[in-house]
N, C-alpha and C positions, 0 to 999 in steps of 0.2 A: 291502799287502795285508793278508800274510800276521801279518804282527808287528803291525798295528794289531787286528787279532781277539785273540790270547791276551793284548796288552791288556785291554784288554775286556772277554774272560773273566777277568783276572785279576786288575777291577777288581770286577765281580760278585762270586765268588767272598769277598772280603776285604771288603767288604761284607756283605755275606746269616754271616758268619762274627762280624763285629761284632754283626750287629746278635741275630742267635741266641745270644751275647756278652752281650755286657746285658739281654738278655728270659730268661737263667740267673739270672743274678748278682739281676738286679733293682735297683730303686730302690736298691735299700738297701743296696748293696754295696761300701760303704766303711765305713754306720756302725754300732761295734762295738756299740753299745745306744745303748737310746734313754730317754728322763727314765718320770720319772711326771708327771708337766705335759702330754710329749708325746704319753704313749699314750695316756690321755685323751683328750688332743681328738683320735685317730683313731686309735681301738686294731685297730692289725693283728688280720688273720686267720693263723692257723698258728705256724707258733716263730718265738717274740718271744724278745729278748734286755731288759731290765730293768731299770735300775739306779735305783736311791734309797736311803731311810736305813730303820734297820728304828728301828718307829716304837715309844716308850717305853710297858711297860706295855701290847705285846697280843704278843708271845709267851706259846704256849702247847702242852705239851709232851705229844705224843700216844704212847701203842702202849709203853712204856720207852720212851721220850724221844728216838724216830728218826724218832716223824712231828709235824711241827711246823706249830704254824698262829700267823702273824704278820699287821705287815699292813706296807706300804714306805710310805711316800713321798715328797713331794717338798723341796727346798731348801727352801724357805718352810713346808714345815711344811704347806700349807693345802688341798692334795689325797693323798690315800692310794689305796693299791690294797688290798688282802686277798692275802694269800698261804694254801697251801699246801706245802707240802715234803714226798715219804713216805721220808725217808735211807736207809730196806730197800733201793727198790726201786730208790734213789738210787745203789747200792756200800754202802749202810750207813756214812757222816760225817756226822757237823757239822765244819763246819773250826769251830780252836781257838778263832776270832776272832770267828765270829762269838756277837755279844751286841746290848745296846739300841741304837740308837743309835748304829749301825755300819752303816758306804758298802753296799750289796752291790749286786750284777749278777747273776741268777736265768734261768734259759734257763724258755725254758716256751706252755705256751698260755692263749690266756681263755677258760673256760666258761662258756653260757650261765646261769651264773646268779652276771656278774659277780666267780667269786674266779677268782686267777691259778694253775694249774696248776705245779705247777718243773718243774721236771724237774733243773737245777743251778744251786746255792749255793753261791756265790763272794763269800765277806768279803773285800769290798779290810782291809788296815792300814791303820790308823791310823793320821797323823803322829807317831811317835813322837819328836820336836823341834821345842823351841818355839822364835822368832821371839826376833829376837836385839833387848835392850833398844836406841832411837837416841844411848843416851847408851854406847854398847859394854859400861853390865855386865850379870853373863852374869845368865838369867832369875831361874834360882832359885841355892843354894849350895849342897855338899855338907856331908856330916857332917864 
């Protein structure tokens, strides 16, 4: 009888810990980031990690180049979000690979006016490799 009580108590403790862990991590626990179209379909309150591409012609540098305003778009280019990033508040660095058309991951929050205020900016490095020609020829020749 004593063993059954211990087993029941243990099961209750394990279930409670599992519930608390799930509530603490939330439903986005396994998701590294959301895409622009996913975010616009279901805007998340609080801090979000968002992935997209820097829209061509959208970069504005302000405050000596340390404050950026730009738009990121989804892969199809159909949806976009305006982003403001203050590098001075985030450690004073803008990634060297940050440029128009580059893939980025930003962390921040959506403001009431619809602007995404980023506190972290990561510019992904575009692939420097080209796919091989199906016939086996190199994509380009060396001089």
